[in-house]
CHARMM internal coordinates of N, CA and C (Angstrom, degrees):
IC EDIT
DIST 1 N 1 CA 1.4765
DIST 1 CA 1 C 1.4905
ANGL 1 N 1 CA 1 C 115.41
DIST 1 C 2 N 1.3045
ANGL 1 CA 1 C 2 N 117.90
DIHE 1 N 1 CA 1 C 2 N 21.36
DIST 2 N 2 CA 1.4871
ANGL 1 C 2 N 2 CA 121.69
DIHE 1 CA 1 C 2 N 2 CA -179.44
DIST 2 CA 2 C 1.4698
ANGL 2 N 2 CA 2 C 113.11
DIHE 1 C 2 N 2 CA 2 C -105.49
DIST 2 C 3 N 1.3682
ANGL 2 CA 2 C 3 N 117.98
DIHE 2 N 2 CA 2 C 3 N 20.47
DIST 3 N 3 CA 1.3892
ANGL 2 C 3 N 3 CA 117.10
DIHE 2 CA 2 C 3 N 3 CA 178.52
DIST 3 CA 3 C 1.6371
ANGL 3 N 3 CA 3 C 110.34
DIHE 2 C 3 N 3 CA 3 C -77.92
DIST 3 C 4 N 1.3506
ANGL 3 CA 3 C 4 N 116.20
DIHE 3 N 3 CA 3 C 4 N 152.71
DIST 4 N 4 CA 1.4777
ANGL 3 C 4 N 4 CA 116.25
DIHE 3 CA 3 C 4 N 4 CA -178.59
DIST 4 CA 4 C 1.5202
ANGL 4 N 4 CA 4 C 113.13
DIHE 3 C 4 N 4 CA 4 C -52.60
DIST 4 C 5 N 1.2942
ANGL 4 CA 4 C 5 N 119.28
DIHE 4 N 4 CA 4 C 5 N -39.16
DIST 5 N 5 CA 1.4871
ANGL 4 C 5 N 5 CA 120.76
DIHE 4 CA 4 C 5 N 5 CA 179.15
DIST 5 CA 5 C 1.4466
ANGL 5 N 5 CA 5 C 113.82
DIHE 4 C 5 N 5 CA 5 C -59.57
DIST 5 C 6 N 1.3454
ANGL 5 CA 5 C 6 N 116.74
DIHE 5 N 5 CA 5 C 6 N -44.71
DIST 6 N 6 CA 1.4339
ANGL 5 C 6 N 6 CA 122.49
DIHE 5 CA 5 C 6 N 6 CA 178.06
DIST 6 CA 6 C 1.5096
ANGL 6 N 6 CA 6 C 111.15
DIHE 5 C 6 N 6 CA 6 C -63.88
DIST 6 C 7 N 1.3496
ANGL 6 CA 6 C 7 N 117.22
DIHE 6 N 6 CA 6 C 7 N -43.06
DIST 7 N 7 CA 1.5115
ANGL 6 C 7 N 7 CA 122.29
DIHE 6 CA 6 C 7 N 7 CA -179.22
DIST 7 CA 7 C 1.5695
ANGL 7 N 7 CA 7 C 107.99
DIHE 6 C 7 N 7 CA 7 C -61.22
DIST 7 C 8 N 1.3515
ANGL 7 CA 7 C 8 N 116.75
DIHE 7 N 7 CA 7 C 8 N -38.66
DIST 8 N 8 CA 1.4649
ANGL 7 C 8 N 8 CA 117.36
DIHE 7 CA 7 C 8 N 8 CA -178.02
DIST 8 CA 8 C 1.4955
ANGL 8 N 8 CA 8 C 112.36
DIHE 7 C 8 N 8 CA 8 C -69.65
DIST 8 C 9 N 1.3814
ANGL 8 CA 8 C 9 N 115.96
DIHE 8 N 8 CA 8 C 9 N -34.65
DIST 9 N 9 CA 1.4441
ANGL 8 C 9 N 9 CA 117.47
DIHE 8 CA 8 C 9 N 9 CA -178.78
DIST 9 CA 9 C 1.4799
ANGL 9 N 9 CA 9 C 115.59
DIHE 8 C 9 N 9 CA 9 C -80.36
DIST 9 C 10 N 1.3242
ANGL 9 CA 9 C 10 N 117.14
DIHE 9 N 9 CA 9 C 10 N -34.78
DIST 10 N 10 CA 1.5277
ANGL 9 C 10 N 10 CA 124.05
DIHE 9 CA 9 C 10 N 10 CA -170.63
DIST 10 CA 10 C 1.4815
ANGL 10 N 10 CA 10 C 109.86
DIHE 9 C 10 N 10 CA 10 C -114.53
DIST 10 C 11 N 1.2685
ANGL 10 CA 10 C 11 N 123.17
DIHE 10 N 10 CA 10 C 11 N -20.62
DIST 11 N 11 CA 1.4475
ANGL 10 C 11 N 11 CA 122.00
DIHE 10 CA 10 C 11 N 11 CA -173.07
DIST 11 CA 11 C 1.5227
ANGL 11 N 11 CA 11 C 111.34
DIHE 10 C 11 N 11 CA 11 C 100.86
DIST 11 C 12 N 1.3017
ANGL 11 CA 11 C 12 N 111.24
DIHE 11 N 11 CA 11 C 12 N -152.65
DIST 12 N 12 CA 1.4855
ANGL 11 C 12 N 12 CA 116.56
DIHE 11 CA 11 C 12 N 12 CA -178.58
DIST 12 CA 12 C 1.5631
ANGL 12 N 12 CA 12 C 108.97
DIHE 11 C 12 N 12 CA 12 C -131.57
DIST 12 C 13 N 1.2882
ANGL 12 CA 12 C 13 N 119.32
DIHE 12 N 12 CA 12 C 13 N 163.06
DIST 13 N 13 CA 1.4692
ANGL 12 C 13 N 13 CA 121.67
DIHE 12 CA 12 C 13 N 13 CA 178.03
DIST 13 CA 13 C 1.4819
ANGL 13 N 13 CA 13 C 109.92
DIHE 12 C 13 N 13 CA 13 C -81.27
DIST 13 C 14 N 1.3520
ANGL 13 CA 13 C 14 N 118.26
DIHE 13 N 13 CA 13 C 14 N 127.59
DIST 14 N 14 CA 1.3771
ANGL 13 C 14 N 14 CA 127.57
DIHE 13 CA 13 C 14 N 14 CA -179.95
DIST 14 CA 14 C 1.5650
ANGL 14 N 14 CA 14 C 106.38
DIHE 13 C 14 N 14 CA 14 C -73.13
DIST 14 C 15 N 1.3209
ANGL 14 CA 14 C 15 N 122.62
DIHE 14 N 14 CA 14 C 15 N 136.19
DIST 15 N 15 CA 1.4417
ANGL 14 C 15 N 15 CA 125.63
DIHE 14 CA 14 C 15 N 15 CA -179.77
DIST 15 CA 15 C 1.5497
ANGL 15 N 15 CA 15 C 107.49
DIHE 14 C 15 N 15 CA 15 C -74.30
DIST 15 C 16 N 1.2913
ANGL 15 CA 15 C 16 N 121.18
DIHE 15 N 15 CA 15 C 16 N -21.25
DIST 16 N 16 CA 1.4344
ANGL 15 C 16 N 16 CA 121.83
DIHE 15 CA 15 C 16 N 16 CA -174.63
DIST 16 CA 16 C 1.5713
ANGL 16 N 16 CA 16 C 109.84
DIHE 15 C 16 N 16 CA 16 C -94.02
DIST 16 C 17 N 1.3023
ANGL 16 CA 16 C 17 N 117.54
DIHE 16 N 16 CA 16 C 17 N -60.12
DIST 17 N 17 CA 1.5005
ANGL 16 C 17 N 17 CA 119.69
DIHE 16 CA 16 C 17 N 17 CA -179.86
DIST 17 CA 17 C 1.5016
ANGL 17 N 17 CA 17 C 113.42
DIHE 16 C 17 N 17 CA 17 C -86.39
DIST 17 C 18 N 1.2813
ANGL 17 CA 17 C 18 N 118.68
DIHE 17 N 17 CA 17 C 18 N -12.78
DIST 18 N 18 CA 1.4468
ANGL 17 C 18 N 18 CA 127.41
DIHE 17 CA 17 C 18 N 18 CA -179.77
DIST 18 CA 18 C 1.4740
ANGL 18 N 18 CA 18 C 116.86
DIHE 17 C 18 N 18 CA 18 C 55.99
DIST 18 C 19 N 1.3827
ANGL 18 CA 18 C 19 N 110.00
DIHE 18 N 18 CA 18 C 19 N 33.39
DIST 19 N 19 CA 1.5469
ANGL 18 C 19 N 19 CA 117.65
DIHE 18 CA 18 C 19 N 19 CA 177.75
DIST 19 CA 19 C 1.5007
ANGL 19 N 19 CA 19 C 105.50
DIHE 18 C 19 N 19 CA 19 C -111.25
DIST 19 C 20 N 1.3695
ANGL 19 CA 19 C 20 N 116.06
DIHE 19 N 19 CA 19 C 20 N 159.01
DIST 20 N 20 CA 1.4301
ANGL 19 C 20 N 20 CA 123.53
DIHE 19 CA 19 C 20 N 20 CA 175.92
DIST 20 CA 20 C 1.4900
ANGL 20 N 20 CA 20 C 109.51
DIHE 19 C 20 N 20 CA 20 C -76.02
DIST 20 C 21 N 1.3783
ANGL 20 CA 20 C 21 N 118.26
DIHE 20 N 20 CA 20 C 21 N 121.36
DIST 21 N 21 CA 1.3932
ANGL 20 C 21 N 21 CA 119.14
DIHE 20 CA 20 C 21 N 21 CA 179.85
DIST 21 CA 21 C 1.5485
ANGL 21 N 21 CA 21 C 109.04
DIHE 20 C 21 N 21 CA 21 C -135.70
DIST 21 C 22 N 1.3345
ANGL 21 CA 21 C 22 N 116.27
DIHE 21 N 21 CA 21 C 22 N 152.32
DIST 22 N 22 CA 1.4064
ANGL 21 C 22 N 22 CA 118.75
DIHE 21 CA 21 C 22 N 22 CA -174.38
DIST 22 CA 22 C 1.5745
ANGL 22 N 22 CA 22 C 114.09
DIHE 21 C 22 N 22 CA 22 C -94.82
DIST 22 C 23 N 1.3252
ANGL 22 CA 22 C 23 N 116.19
DIHE 22 N 22 CA 22 C 23 N -19.42
DIST 23 N 23 CA 1.4371
ANGL 22 C 23 N 23 CA 118.68
DIHE 22 CA 22 C 23 N 23 CA -176.54
DIST 23 CA 23 C 1.5252
ANGL 23 N 23 CA 23 C 112.02
DIHE 22 C 23 N 23 CA 23 C -127.94
DIST 23 C 24 N 1.3298
ANGL 23 CA 23 C 24 N 112.44
DIHE 23 N 23 CA 23 C 24 N 133.43
DIST 24 N 24 CA 1.5007
ANGL 23 C 24 N 24 CA 116.70
DIHE 23 CA 23 C 24 N 24 CA -176.98
DIST 24 CA 24 C 1.4877
ANGL 24 N 24 CA 24 C 110.83
DIHE 23 C 24 N 24 CA 24 C 176.00
DIST 24 C 25 N 1.3360
ANGL 24 CA 24 C 25 N 117.12
DIHE 24 N 24 CA 24 C 25 N -163.50
DIST 25 N 25 CA 1.4560
ANGL 24 C 25 N 25 CA 121.92
DIHE 24 CA 24 C 25 N 25 CA -178.84
DIST 25 CA 25 C 1.5276
ANGL 25 N 25 CA 25 C 108.03
DIHE 24 C 25 N 25 CA 25 C -125.59
DIST 25 C 26 N 1.3036
ANGL 25 CA 25 C 26 N 115.50
DIHE 25 N 25 CA 25 C 26 N 157.03
DIST 26 N 26 CA 1.5073
ANGL 25 C 26 N 26 CA 120.58
DIHE 25 CA 25 C 26 N 26 CA 175.08
DIST 26 CA 26 C 1.4598
ANGL 26 N 26 CA 26 C 108.76
DIHE 25 C 26 N 26 CA 26 C -104.52
DIST 26 C 27 N 1.2600
ANGL 26 CA 26 C 27 N 116.66
DIHE 26 N 26 CA 26 C 27 N 132.23
DIST 27 N 27 CA 1.5216
ANGL 26 C 27 N 27 CA 125.80
DIHE 26 CA 26 C 27 N 27 CA 173.08
DIST 27 CA 27 C 1.5354
ANGL 27 N 27 CA 27 C 108.74
DIHE 26 C 27 N 27 CA 27 C -118.00
DIST 27 C 28 N 1.2964
ANGL 27 CA 27 C 28 N 117.36
DIHE 27 N 27 CA 27 C 28 N 102.91
DIST 28 N 28 CA 1.3875
ANGL 27 C 28 N 28 CA 124.31
DIHE 27 CA 27 C 28 N 28 CA -172.57
DIST 28 CA 28 C 1.5004
ANGL 28 N 28 CA 28 C 108.05
DIHE 27 C 28 N 28 CA 28 C 62.22
DIST 28 C 29 N 1.2930
ANGL 28 CA 28 C 29 N 120.76
DIHE 28 N 28 CA 28 C 29 N -111.31
DIST 29 N 29 CA 1.4939
ANGL 28 C 29 N 29 CA 124.42
DIHE 28 CA 28 C 29 N 29 CA -176.55
DIST 29 CA 29 C 1.5363
ANGL 29 N 29 CA 29 C 109.46
DIHE 28 C 29 N 29 CA 29 C -107.84
DIST 29 C 30 N 1.3028
ANGL 29 CA 29 C 30 N 119.93
DIHE 29 N 29 CA 29 C 30 N 6.40
DIST 30 N 30 CA 1.4859
ANGL 29 C 30 N 30 CA 124.81
DIHE 29 CA 29 C 30 N 30 CA -175.38
DIST 30 CA 30 C 1.4864
ANGL 30 N 30 CA 30 C 109.85
DIHE 29 C 30 N 30 CA 30 C -110.69
DIST 30 C 31 N 1.3466
ANGL 30 CA 30 C 31 N 114.79
DIHE 30 N 30 CA 30 C 31 N 158.40
DIST 31 N 31 CA 1.4652
ANGL 30 C 31 N 31 CA 122.63
DIHE 30 CA 30 C 31 N 31 CA -178.73
DIST 31 CA 31 C 1.4850
ANGL 31 N 31 CA 31 C 107.62
DIHE 30 C 31 N 31 CA 31 C -118.71
DIST 31 C 32 N 1.3783
ANGL 31 CA 31 C 32 N 116.81
DIHE 31 N 31 CA 31 C 32 N 132.83
DIST 32 N 32 CA 1.4273
ANGL 31 C 32 N 32 CA 123.53
DIHE 31 CA 31 C 32 N 32 CA 173.96
DIST 32 CA 32 C 1.5282
ANGL 32 N 32 CA 32 C 107.92
DIHE 31 C 32 N 32 CA 32 C -118.68
DIST 32 C 33 N 1.3288
ANGL 32 CA 32 C 33 N 117.12
DIHE 32 N 32 CA 32 C 33 N 123.71
DIST 33 N 33 CA 1.4859
ANGL 32 C 33 N 33 CA 120.58
DIHE 32 CA 32 C 33 N 33 CA -176.10
DIST 33 CA 33 C 1.5503
ANGL 33 N 33 CA 33 C 107.33
DIHE 32 C 33 N 33 CA 33 C -69.28
DIST 33 C 34 N 1.3352
ANGL 33 CA 33 C 34 N 112.24
DIHE 33 N 33 CA 33 C 34 N 160.43
DIST 34 N 34 CA 1.5384
ANGL 33 C 34 N 34 CA 119.78
DIHE 33 CA 33 C 34 N 34 CA 175.16
DIST 34 CA 34 C 1.4388
ANGL 34 N 34 CA 34 C 111.30
DIHE 33 C 34 N 34 CA 34 C -60.37
DIST 34 C 35 N 1.2814
ANGL 34 CA 34 C 35 N 123.43
DIHE 34 N 34 CA 34 C 35 N -39.47
DIST 35 N 35 CA 1.4680
ANGL 34 C 35 N 35 CA 125.59
DIHE 34 CA 34 C 35 N 35 CA -178.63
DIST 35 CA 35 C 1.5548
ANGL 35 N 35 CA 35 C 110.11
DIHE 34 C 35 N 35 CA 35 C -61.99
DIST 35 C 36 N 1.2835
ANGL 35 CA 35 C 36 N 117.23
DIHE 35 N 35 CA 35 C 36 N -48.05
DIST 36 N 36 CA 1.4847
ANGL 35 C 36 N 36 CA 123.65
DIHE 35 CA 35 C 36 N 36 CA 179.51
DIST 36 CA 36 C 1.5318
ANGL 36 N 36 CA 36 C 110.35
DIHE 35 C 36 N 36 CA 36 C -64.31
DIST 36 C 37 N 1.2835
ANGL 36 CA 36 C 37 N 114.76
DIHE 36 N 36 CA 36 C 37 N -44.03
DIST 37 N 37 CA 1.4624
ANGL 36 C 37 N 37 CA 120.87
DIHE 36 CA 36 C 37 N 37 CA -177.31
DIST 37 CA 37 C 1.5051
ANGL 37 N 37 CA 37 C 109.15
DIHE 36 C 37 N 37 CA 37 C -59.56
DIST 37 C 38 N 1.3623
ANGL 37 CA 37 C 38 N 116.39
DIHE 37 N 37 CA 37 C 38 N -46.90
DIST 38 N 38 CA 1.5349
ANGL 37 C 38 N 38 CA 116.99
DIHE 37 CA 37 C 38 N 38 CA -177.93
DIST 38 CA 38 C 1.4888
ANGL 38 N 38 CA 38 C 109.35
DIHE 37 C 38 N 38 CA 38 C -68.80
DIST 38 C 39 N 1.3018
ANGL 38 CA 38 C 39 N 117.96
DIHE 38 N 38 CA 38 C 39 N -38.55
DIST 39 N 39 CA 1.4916
ANGL 38 C 39 N 39 CA 118.76
DIHE 38 CA 38 C 39 N 39 CA -176.83
DIST 39 CA 39 C 1.5283
ANGL 39 N 39 CA 39 C 108.82
DIHE 38 C 39 N 39 CA 39 C -68.73
DIST 39 C 40 N 1.3143
ANGL 39 CA 39 C 40 N 119.01
DIHE 39 N 39 CA 39 C 40 N -39.60
DIST 40 N 40 CA 1.4541
ANGL 39 C 40 N 40 CA 123.13
DIHE 39 CA 39 C 40 N 40 CA 178.71
DIST 40 CA 40 C 1.5353
ANGL 40 N 40 CA 40 C 111.66
DIHE 39 C 40 N 40 CA 40 C -61.44
DIST 40 C 41 N 1.3183
ANGL 40 CA 40 C 41 N 114.94
DIHE 40 N 40 CA 40 C 41 N -43.37
DIST 41 N 41 CA 1.4841
ANGL 40 C 41 N 41 CA 120.08
DIHE 40 CA 40 C 41 N 41 CA 178.01
DIST 41 CA 41 C 1.5693
ANGL 41 N 41 CA 41 C 111.18
DIHE 40 C 41 N 41 CA 41 C -59.21
DIST 41 C 42 N 1.3277
ANGL 41 CA 41 C 42 N 114.56
DIHE 41 N 41 CA 41 C 42 N -41.83
DIST 42 N 42 CA 1.4912
ANGL 41 C 42 N 42 CA 116.83
DIHE 41 CA 41 C 42 N 42 CA -172.13
DIST 42 CA 42 C 1.5524
ANGL 42 N 42 CA 42 C 112.03
DIHE 41 C 42 N 42 CA 42 C -94.44
DIST 42 C 43 N 1.2662
ANGL 42 CA 42 C 43 N 121.35
DIHE 42 N 42 CA 42 C 43 N 6.28
DIST 43 N 43 CA 1.4370
ANGL 42 C 43 N 43 CA 126.78
DIHE 42 CA 42 C 43 N 43 CA 177.40
DIST 43 CA 43 C 1.5224
ANGL 43 N 43 CA 43 C 111.66
DIHE 42 C 43 N 43 CA 43 C -84.51
DIST 43 C 44 N 1.3785
ANGL 43 CA 43 C 44 N 116.48
DIHE 43 N 43 CA 43 C 44 N 126.80
DIST 44 N 44 CA 1.4548
ANGL 43 C 44 N 44 CA 121.91
DIHE 43 CA 43 C 44 N 44 CA -177.18
DIST 44 CA 44 C 1.5591
ANGL 44 N 44 CA 44 C 106.00
DIHE 43 C 44 N 44 CA 44 C -74.99
DIST 44 C 45 N 1.2306
ANGL 44 CA 44 C 45 N 119.60
DIHE 44 N 44 CA 44 C 45 N 150.68
DIST 45 N 45 CA 1.5272
ANGL 44 C 45 N 45 CA 122.51
DIHE 44 CA 44 C 45 N 45 CA 179.71
DIST 45 CA 45 C 1.5717
ANGL 45 N 45 CA 45 C 110.06
DIHE 44 C 45 N 45 CA 45 C -69.18
DIST 45 C 46 N 1.2897
ANGL 45 CA 45 C 46 N 116.70
DIHE 45 N 45 CA 45 C 46 N -16.79
DIST 46 N 46 CA 1.5402
ANGL 45 C 46 N 46 CA 117.75
DIHE 45 CA 45 C 46 N 46 CA 175.93
DIST 46 CA 46 C 1.4823
ANGL 46 N 46 CA 46 C 113.79
DIHE 45 C 46 N 46 CA 46 C -82.61
DIST 46 C 47 N 1.3313
ANGL 46 CA 46 C 47 N 116.55
DIHE 46 N 46 CA 46 C 47 N -13.51
DIST 47 N 47 CA 1.4558
ANGL 46 C 47 N 47 CA 122.53
DIHE 46 CA 46 C 47 N 47 CA -179.00
DIST 47 CA 47 C 1.5619
ANGL 47 N 47 CA 47 C 108.90
DIHE 46 C 47 N 47 CA 47 C -74.67
DIST 47 C 48 N 1.3347
ANGL 47 CA 47 C 48 N 117.29
DIHE 47 N 47 CA 47 C 48 N 133.87
DIST 48 N 48 CA 1.4547
ANGL 47 C 48 N 48 CA 119.88
DIHE 47 CA 47 C 48 N 48 CA 179.95
DIST 48 CA 48 C 1.5859
ANGL 48 N 48 CA 48 C 112.44
DIHE 47 C 48 N 48 CA 48 C -58.64
DIST 48 C 49 N 1.3051
ANGL 48 CA 48 C 49 N 113.70
DIHE 48 N 48 CA 48 C 49 N -26.20
DIST 49 N 49 CA 1.4850
ANGL 48 C 49 N 49 CA 118.65
DIHE 48 CA 48 C 49 N 49 CA -179.52
DIST 49 CA 49 C 1.4619
ANGL 49 N 49 CA 49 C 109.27
DIHE 48 C 49 N 49 CA 49 C -65.17
DIST 49 C 50 N 1.3508
ANGL 49 CA 49 C 50 N 122.44
DIHE 49 N 49 CA 49 C 50 N -28.36
DIST 50 N 50 CA 1.4343
ANGL 49 C 50 N 50 CA 124.72
DIHE 49 CA 49 C 50 N 50 CA 178.69
DIST 50 CA 50 C 1.5422
ANGL 50 N 50 CA 50 C 111.53
DIHE 49 C 50 N 50 CA 50 C -59.15
DIST 50 C 51 N 1.3117
ANGL 50 CA 50 C 51 N 114.23
DIHE 50 N 50 CA 50 C 51 N -42.93
DIST 51 N 51 CA 1.5015
ANGL 50 C 51 N 51 CA 117.23
DIHE 50 CA 50 C 51 N 51 CA 177.52
DIST 51 CA 51 C 1.4729
ANGL 51 N 51 CA 51 C 114.07
DIHE 50 C 51 N 51 CA 51 C -61.80
DIST 51 C 52 N 1.3497
ANGL 51 CA 51 C 52 N 114.38
DIHE 51 N 51 CA 51 C 52 N -33.54
DIST 52 N 52 CA 1.5061
ANGL 51 C 52 N 52 CA 117.59
DIHE 51 CA 51 C 52 N 52 CA 175.30
DIST 52 CA 52 C 1.5101
ANGL 52 N 52 CA 52 C 110.71
DIHE 51 C 52 N 52 CA 52 C -66.62
DIST 52 C 53 N 1.3799
ANGL 52 CA 52 C 53 N 118.46
DIHE 52 N 52 CA 52 C 53 N -39.71
DIST 53 N 53 CA 1.4501
ANGL 52 C 53 N 53 CA 119.29
DIHE 52 CA 52 C 53 N 53 CA 176.34
DIST 53 CA 53 C 1.4097
ANGL 53 N 53 CA 53 C 110.90
DIHE 52 C 53 N 53 CA 53 C -62.32
DIST 53 C 54 N 1.3245
ANGL 53 CA 53 C 54 N 120.90
DIHE 53 N 53 CA 53 C 54 N -43.30
DIST 54 N 54 CA 1.4760
ANGL 53 C 54 N 54 CA 124.01
DIHE 53 CA 53 C 54 N 54 CA 179.59
DIST 54 CA 54 C 1.5719
ANGL 54 N 54 CA 54 C 108.74
DIHE 53 C 54 N 54 CA 54 C -55.93
DIST 54 C 55 N 1.3149
ANGL 54 CA 54 C 55 N 113.70
DIHE 54 N 54 CA 54 C 55 N -49.85
DIST 55 N 55 CA 1.5261
ANGL 54 C 55 N 55 CA 118.24
DIHE 54 CA 54 C 55 N 55 CA -177.66
DIST 55 CA 55 C 1.4853
ANGL 55 N 55 CA 55 C 108.68
DIHE 54 C 55 N 55 CA 55 C -59.99
DIST 55 C 56 N 1.2910
ANGL 55 CA 55 C 56 N 122.35
DIHE 55 N 55 CA 55 C 56 N -43.94
DIST 56 N 56 CA 1.4334
ANGL 55 C 56 N 56 CA 122.88
DIHE 55 CA 55 C 56 N 56 CA 179.05
DIST 56 CA 56 C 1.4895
ANGL 56 N 56 CA 56 C 113.49
DIHE 55 C 56 N 56 CA 56 C -67.10
DIST 56 C 57 N 1.3136
ANGL 56 CA 56 C 57 N 115.77
DIHE 56 N 56 CA 56 C 57 N -36.48
DIST 57 N 57 CA 1.5323
ANGL 56 C 57 N 57 CA 119.04
DIHE 56 CA 56 C 57 N 57 CA -177.58
DIST 57 CA 57 C 1.5425
ANGL 57 N 57 CA 57 C 109.32
DIHE 56 C 57 N 57 CA 57 C -71.39
DIST 57 C 58 N 1.3519
ANGL 57 CA 57 C 58 N 119.77
DIHE 57 N 57 CA 57 C 58 N -20.76
DIST 58 N 58 CA 1.4049
ANGL 57 C 58 N 58 CA 122.61
DIHE 57 CA 57 C 58 N 58 CA 179.30
DIST 58 CA 58 C 1.5410
ANGL 58 N 58 CA 58 C 110.57
DIHE 57 C 58 N 58 CA 58 C -68.23
DIST 58 C 59 N 1.2816
ANGL 58 CA 58 C 59 N 118.50
DIHE 58 N 58 CA 58 C 59 N -12.99
DIST 59 N 59 CA 1.4922
ANGL 58 C 59 N 59 CA 121.44
DIHE 58 CA 58 C 59 N 59 CA 176.53
DIST 59 CA 59 C 1.5268
ANGL 59 N 59 CA 59 C 109.08
DIHE 58 C 59 N 59 CA 59 C -71.87
DIST 59 C 60 N 1.3014
ANGL 59 CA 59 C 60 N 116.55
DIHE 59 N 59 CA 59 C 60 N -21.76
DIST 60 N 60 CA 1.5084
ANGL 59 C 60 N 60 CA 117.33
DIHE 59 CA 59 C 60 N 60 CA -178.05
DIST 60 CA 60 C 1.5077
ANGL 60 N 60 CA 60 C 108.28
DIHE 59 C 60 N 60 CA 60 C -77.93
DIST 60 C 61 N 1.2775
ANGL 60 CA 60 C 61 N 113.13
DIHE 60 N 60 CA 60 C 61 N 129.33
DIST 61 N 61 CA 1.4872
ANGL 60 C 61 N 61 CA 121.14
DIHE 60 CA 60 C 61 N 61 CA 175.98
DIST 61 CA 61 C 1.4220
ANGL 61 N 61 CA 61 C 110.58
DIHE 60 C 61 N 61 CA 61 C -116.57
DIST 61 C 62 N 1.3283
ANGL 61 CA 61 C 62 N 116.86
DIHE 61 N 61 CA 61 C 62 N 149.15
DIST 62 N 62 CA 1.4701
ANGL 61 C 62 N 62 CA 121.54
DIHE 61 CA 61 C 62 N 62 CA 174.82
DIST 62 CA 62 C 1.5179
ANGL 62 N 62 CA 62 C 108.33
DIHE 61 C 62 N 62 CA 62 C -77.94
DIST 62 C 63 N 1.3158
ANGL 62 CA 62 C 63 N 118.17
DIHE 62 N 62 CA 62 C 63 N 129.18
DIST 63 N 63 CA 1.4159
ANGL 62 C 63 N 63 CA 123.12
DIHE 62 CA 62 C 63 N 63 CA 177.14
DIST 63 CA 63 C 1.5153
ANGL 63 N 63 CA 63 C 111.27
DIHE 62 C 63 N 63 CA 63 C -68.81
DIST 63 C 64 N 1.3087
ANGL 63 CA 63 C 64 N 117.00
DIHE 63 N 63 CA 63 C 64 N 136.60
DIST 64 N 64 CA 1.4588
ANGL 63 C 64 N 64 CA 120.40
DIHE 63 CA 63 C 64 N 64 CA 179.21
DIST 64 CA 64 C 1.5693
ANGL 64 N 64 CA 64 C 109.63
DIHE 63 C 64 N 64 CA 64 C -74.97
DIST 64 C 65 N 1.3086
ANGL 64 CA 64 C 65 N 114.60
DIHE 64 N 64 CA 64 C 65 N 141.39
DIST 65 N 65 CA 1.4621
ANGL 64 C 65 N 65 CA 119.05
DIHE 64 CA 64 C 65 N 65 CA 175.57
DIST 65 CA 65 C 1.5077
ANGL 65 N 65 CA 65 C 109.51
DIHE 64 C 65 N 65 CA 65 C -104.65
DIST 65 C 66 N 1.3375
ANGL 65 CA 65 C 66 N 115.12
DIHE 65 N 65 CA 65 C 66 N 117.85
DIST 66 N 66 CA 1.3743
ANGL 65 C 66 N 66 CA 117.61
DIHE 65 CA 65 C 66 N 66 CA 178.32
DIST 66 CA 66 C 1.5160
ANGL 66 N 66 CA 66 C 112.69
DIHE 65 C 66 N 66 CA 66 C -99.16
DIST 66 C 67 N 1.3726
ANGL 66 CA 66 C 67 N 118.56
DIHE 66 N 66 CA 66 C 67 N 135.82
DIST 67 N 67 CA 1.4216
ANGL 66 C 67 N 67 CA 118.24
DIHE 66 CA 66 C 67 N 67 CA -176.62
DIST 67 CA 67 C 1.4520
ANGL 67 N 67 CA 67 C 112.16
DIHE 66 C 67 N 67 CA 67 C -104.30
END
COOR INIT
IC SEED 1 N 1 CA 1 C
IC BUILD
């Protein structure tokens, strides 16, 4: 389901909520939906949900640059 046609129709899979969403941002090679982005920004670090966000964000890896 990762063909360009499918992405245009349904969006992309969010690295945090793992749902298909059409709006969001790209961080390296990963997609974060607008809903998760807003919730992440407004979550206090003392909130247990914050640890969940950190766990999900660890899935994002920096792409290697080959020269």
